[in-house]
N, C-alpha and C positions, 0 to 999 in steps of 0.2 A: 504494500500500500504506500501511497505517496503522502509525505508530510514534510514539514520544515526540519532542518537539521536540529534546531533547538527542541522541537517536539520529539524527535527521535532520541535525543540525549536523555530526555525525561523518561521515555519509554524504556530505555536500557536501565535506568535507575530502578524503575518499578520491576523489571525482570529480576533484578538482583535483590529484591526485598528492601530497597532503601526507602525508609519512611520519613527520615529527617535529614536535612542538610544544614550546614552552618556557613554563613557567608556575608558578603558586603558587596553591593552592586556598583556598577559603573557603566559608562557608555558602551564599552566593547563586549560586555556580557549581558546587556539588557534583553536581547532576543531570547536568551535562555531563561532569564527571570520571567519574561512574559509567558513562556511555556510552563514554568513551574507554577505560576499563579493559577493557571487553568487546570492544575493536576491535584492529586491527593497528597503529593509530597509536601511535608511541612518544612518551611524555611525559617530558621532562627537567625534574625538579623543581629549580629554581634556589634560591639562597640569598635572593634578593630579587627583587621584580617588575621593578625597573629592569634587573637582570641578564637577566631573561627577554626584555625588549624589545630590549636590545642584542644578545643572542644570536640572536634571530630576525632582526635586522637583518644581523648578520654572516653568518648562514645564507643569507639572501636574496641578499646581494651576491656571496658566494662561488659559490653554485649558479646564479645567474641565475633564481631562482624567487621565489615569494611566501613570505616567512617568516611564521610564525604564533606569537603569544604569547597567553597567557591569564591573567586575573586575576579576583579576585572583586570585589564592589562596594566602595564606600567607599575606604579607604586602599589596598586592592589595586589598584583602578583608577587612583587618583591617582599611585601609584608608577610607573605606566607613562608618565607625562607626559613626562619628560625623554627617554626612548627614542623616543617618538612624534615629538617635536619634532626630534630628531636625524635620524630617518628622513625626516621631511617636508622639511627643508632640504637633505638629500642625495639626495632623490628615490629612496628605497628602497621597493620594493614590499613591503608588510607588512599583515597583517590581525591586529588585536587584538580578541580576544573577551573581553568582561567580563560578569560576572553583575550583576544588578540586583535590588533588592527586588521583591516581588510587585506587580503593577500597581495593586492597590487601596491599596498603601502609598506609592506614589510621590507626593511632595509633602507628606508628613505627618511629615517628619524622622524616618523610621524608622531603626532600628539599621543603621549602615553604609550609609545612603542618601547618595548624592552625585550631582549632575547632571554625569556624566562627559561626556555629549555636549556640554553647554554649555561645559564646561571645555576640551575638546579641539577645539572647532570651528575655532579659528585655526591649529591645528597638525596637522590631518589633511586629506587630500585630500577626504574626505567621512566623515560618521559617521551611524549609525542607532541609534535606539531602537525596538526591535521592540515594537509595540503590540498585535498580534493574532497568534495562532498561524498563521493562513493566510499571513501575510507572511514567516514565518521563512525558509523554503527559498529564496524568491526574493531576499530581502535577502542571505542568505549567499552565493548565487551572484553577485549583483551586486557584493558586496564584493570578491571575487577578480577579477572583470572590471575594476572600476575601479582596483584596486591596480596592475595591470600594463599597462593601456591608456594610450595617450598618454604624458604625462609620469608615470612611476610615482610612487607615494607610499603612505603609510599610510592604512588605512581602519579605523575602530573600529565594532564591532557590539555594542551593549549589549542584553542579553537578560534580561528579568525571570525570576525563578525559576519562576513558575507557567507561563510559556510554555515553559520547558525541560521541564516535566513534562506539559504538555498533549499530547493526541494530535493529530498533524498528518498530512496526506496527502503522501507522498513518492513520486515517480517519477523514476528516473534521467534526468538531463538531459544534453543535448549542450552541451559547452563552447563558448561563442561566441568565434570568432576575432577578435582586435582589428582594427578597421578601419584600413587604411592611408590616411593623409591625404596627398593628392597635393600637391606643391609647385607654385607658380605657374610655368608654363613660360616665360613672358616674363621673369620675374625670374631664372630659371636661366640663360637665354641671355645676359642683360645681365651677370650676375655672372661667367659664364664668360669673356666678352669682357674684362672688367676684370682678371680673374686672368691671362689670356693676355698682356695688355699691361703688367702690373706689372713694374717694374724691381727692387723690393725687397719681394717678398711674404713673409708669414709665415703659417703655419697655426697657429692656437691651438686646442688640443684640450682639451675639458672632460669632465666626468663623464658627460654625455649620450651621448658616443660609446660609452662602455663599457656603459651601461645599455641602449642600443639594439643592442648587439652589432655596432656599426658600425666597429670598428677596422680591419678589412681593407679596407673601402671607402675609409676615410680614407687608409690607407697607399697604396692603388693610385693615388689622386689625387695625393698629394704626391710619390710616386716618378715618376709620369709627368711632373709639372711640375718636379721637383727643388726643391720648395719646402722651406725649413727649417721645422722643427716645434718649437713650444714647448708646454708642458703646464701646465694648472692643477694644483693639489694633487690634485683629484679625478680628473683625467685621466691620472695616471701609470699606465703600463702599456699604454696604447692604442698606443704605439710603444715598441719596445725601447730602453732607455737605451744599448744598445751600438750602435745605428744611427747612422751619420754624420749623417743628416738631423736627428737630435734634438739640440737646443741646450740642453735642460734645462727645469727648472720656472721659471715666471715669476710675478711678484707681489711681495708685501711681503718675503719671504725668498727671492725667485727668484735663479737663477744670473745672474751678471753678463752672460754671453754672451746668455742668453735675454732679459733685460730690455733690453739694448742693442739687440737685434734688433727688439723691439717698438717702442722709441723711434725708431729710424731707418727703420722700414718705411714704404713708401708704400701698402701694402695689408695688412689683417689679415683673414684668413678664419677667423672664430670658429665652431667647430663644437661645439654642445652645452655651451657655457660661458655663464654668466649675468652676466659683468662685475661681480662684486661688488666692494666697496671694497678687500678684501685683494688683489684681482687688479690693480686699476687704479691705486690711489693717487689722486692728484689727477686728476679725470676730464677736465678741459678739455685739459690738456697731453697726456693719454693718446691722445686721438683726433685732435688737430689735424693738419692736412695729411695725412690718411690716408683711404683708401677703406675703409670698414668693411663687410664682408659677414658677416651673422650668420645661421647656420642653427640652428634649434631646433624641437623638436616642440611647444613651448608658445608660442603667439603672444603671451602676456602678457609674455614675457621680451624680446621685440623692442622696442628703443628705450626700455626701462625705465631702464637705467643709462647706456648709451652709445648715441647716435644712430647708426644705420647707414644707409648709402646703399642697400644691398640687404638687407632683412630678409626671410628666407625661412622661413616656417613650413610644417612638413610632415614626413613620414616621413624620418628621418635617412639611412637607408641609400639610399633612392631618390633623395634630393636629391644625395648624394655621387656616386652612380652616374651621374646625369644630368650633373652638373658635369664629371666625368671625361670623359664622352663628348664634351662640347662644348668642353672646354679645348684650347688649342694650346700646346705647350711654347715657352718664351721663353728667350733666352740670359741665364742668371743668374750667369755666371762672375765678373763684377765684384762682385756682391752677396756671393757666397761668399768672395771674396778679402778683403772687409772683415770678414765674420763671423769668419774664421779667425785674424784678428789679436787678437781678444778672448780672454780666458782660457777654457779649457775647464771644463766643470762640475766635474771632479775637482780643479781648481786653486783653487776657492773654499773658504772655511772660516775664514780669518782667521789671521794670523801668531800663533803661540804657542798656538793653540787645540788642546788634545789631544782633546776629545770627538769631532770628526768622524773621527778615526783609527779609533775603535772601529767606526763604521759602514762605513768603507772596508774594514776587515778582514773584514767579513761577506761581501763580494761574491764572493771566490774560493770560499767555503764553499757558497754557494747557487746559483752560476751553473749554468744548464742543468738545475737540479733542479725538481721539482714542489713548489713552496713557496708559502706565502701569508704576507704581512707584515701584521699589524694593529698599530695604534698608539693610544696615549692622546693627550692634547693637551698641548702645551708645547714646550720646547726640543728634547726628544728627538724629537718628531714632525717638526720642521723639519729637524733633522740627518738623520733617516731619509729624508725626502723629497728632501733635497739630495744625499745620498751613497750610499744603497742603489740599485743599478741594477735597477730593476723591468723585467722582460722581457716580460710578457704581461698582457693585461687580466684583471681579477679576482684579481691577485696582490697588490694593494695595497688595504687596507681601513682607512679612517680617518674621523674625524668632521671634516668640512670646514666646513659652514655654521654649525652651532651651536657647534662647538669644545667638545665634551663631555668633560670630564675623567672618567675612569672607564669610558670606552667600550672601551678596548683589550682587556682581559682577557675580559669576557663575549662580545664580538664574535668573539674568537679561538676561544672554545669553540664558538660557533655555526658558524663557518667550518670548523672541524675536523670537526664532526659532519656538515656538508653534504658535505664532500669528504674522506672517511676515508683515501683513498690519497695525499692531499697531506700535507705537513708544515707546520704553522702555527707561526709565531714571533710571539709577542705582545711588543711593546715598550712599556714604560711608564716614567714618571718616578715617584719615590717619592710625590709629592703625589697624582697621579691614582690610583695603585695602592691607596692607602689608602681610596679611596672605594668601590671594588667588589672589593677583594682577597678578600673572603669567598667570591667565586665559585670560588676555589681549592678550596673544599670540594666544590662541584659537580663540578669538573674531576677531582678525586681520586676522588670517589664513583663516577663513570662511567668512570674511567680514560681520559680524553680526552687523547691524547698531545701536548699543547701545550708548546712551549718558551717559558717565561715569563721575560722579561728585564726587570729593574728597574734603571734608571739612578738611582743614589742620590747626591744631593748635599745631602741633609738640608734641603731647602728647595724653594721654588717658583721654579724657575730663570727662567721667562719673566717672572714678576712682578719679580724682581730685575733682569732685563735692561731691562724697561720703565722701572723706577724709576731705573736708571742713565742711560738715554738722555733721558727726559722729565722726571725729577724731581730732577736734579742729585745723584743718589746718596743721596737721602733715603729710606733703606730702612725699610720697616715691613711687618710681617705677611708676610714672604717667607722667613723662616728658621724651620725647625721646632725646637721646644724640646727636642730630644733625638734620639738615633740609634735607628733601628729596624733590627734584624737580620732581614731578609726571608727569609733562608735558614731561620732558626729558625721564623719564622712559617709557612713552607711545610711544615717538618717536622711542625708541629702538626697538619696535615691529612694527613700521611702522604706528602708530596711531598718527594723528594730535591732537593738543590741545592748550589751552591757560590758562593764569593766570587771575583771576579776584579778585577784592577786595571790590566791592560795589554791593549792591543788583541790581542796575540798569544795571551794566555791566553783572552781572550773568544772568539776564533775557534775555538780548540781546544774550549772548553766547548760552544759551539753545535754544532760538528761531532759531538761526543760525544752530545749530547742528541738529535740527529736520527737517531741509530742506535738509540735506545731506543724501545720501544713503550709509553711511559708519560710522564706530565708531569714536567717538570724545571724548576727555577727557577735562574736565574743573576742574582746581584746584582753590579752593576758600580759601583765607586766612581769618581766623576768630580769634577773641580774645580768648586766652585760659582761661580767667577769666569769660567768659559767662557761666551762669548757666541755666539749664532747669527749668523753672517755669511755672505753679505751681508744687509743690512737697509736698506730704503728709508725715507728721511725722510718724515715724515707730510705735510709740505706741499710736497714736491718732486715732480719727475717720476718716472717709473718707473725711471729709472737714476740718481737722485740718492741715492747710497748714503751711509749714516751712516759717519762716520769714528770708530772706537773708540780711546780712549786705551789705550796699552799700559803 
């Protein structure tokens, strides 16, 4: 059937079950907006295009679907860049649709023309400039297929204005099922034998377990083998923090028990983790005298940062199922007796540090409830990761790879819209909140019932901490030149809120907000001298913890 390119774009969205998109219009994308207006697809008008990208990211992570964001040409498209890079490094399935000037104007420095495919090439899984109307439907379908197949990631489709208005042929298509990549059977057998013989094994769970919905297969394996489990920042929730097998988060700000286990292990089974520098610290000491088994959907990750004895590329779920079938339990009583002598995760935090107590106080409020935690980036992010007990996959949404300040609030909005029956708690520091806090306007306009928490120390806490540790307390550009009352800021958008200064009051305020069907902001005053502990020294091993002066 014949329809405009813009109408065909909307039809492809509907084919793929897209019910909500986030965006900001402009001249080059207006034909598409006109088609959206006449459809059942819901459009959320954000305050800024960066907010649209982060909201689509949060939507995709929370729902386990492809998030969609939209922008016009020029500055609209370039404002998506930070969000696309965030999604790329965290392997989030996302499709970004951008308008472009008409084909005959491309390359002539037309008004709001920019080479967005060139700009985003390094930070997208793939991108397309549609050059002919006949290509449009196929490219749109391929974008969704690529976004969610294999290692998920963001795809950008740049559509000139005249292609949106051109007549194209559209026929409903069948959605192609992602092909399952089979792991090497011989490697599975060899890895299973090594796991079965290990005296001190550890399973390291990364974000790939969650994006592949492989958390149950991972847990079946570790339960059968009674293997202790540690998590990357992105893997939190793949195993409940209340399970005895869980030793905590590992890495730069990992729990002492988790990092000690990694240091002393004779075998690490890494599942969907990419061994980045924040996870490993000094790489040589990380892997020495260990058998490394690395499972990942992306073969490019194998041996990229840490050399593995068994690098197994393939479908995560199938790999885990085959390993479980071939593994034979070993006696790990001696290993567990060593582990249990180390501090438990809730015992970390540092003597005299008040900030972790706020996050500990949150646990009784949210336990066994249908909640989602999103965070910004900084000290509050690490305290949240260390002390909030995440119970299930997709309950924890944060910017791991890029470390994007400003991610928390818009991603919370997207997550809440994706899962309206859940309750989303957005946790930010005052620095990151100032970057995208204007999305409170969007949240208020659509009455998205997010609980918005701002930890306010009137500064950039992680910068202050790094300058304390590495620059002999030569502080610069880490303190804000004045106090901002974020409750009054929220009031300006019609959002109610309150100030709290104790963990007890914080818990009560969150509990109260969760009973409301509207957004609510809680500003928490914290001591700027609080540090995130534990912290691993830059040049030491994974358990060479920094000693802070008190």
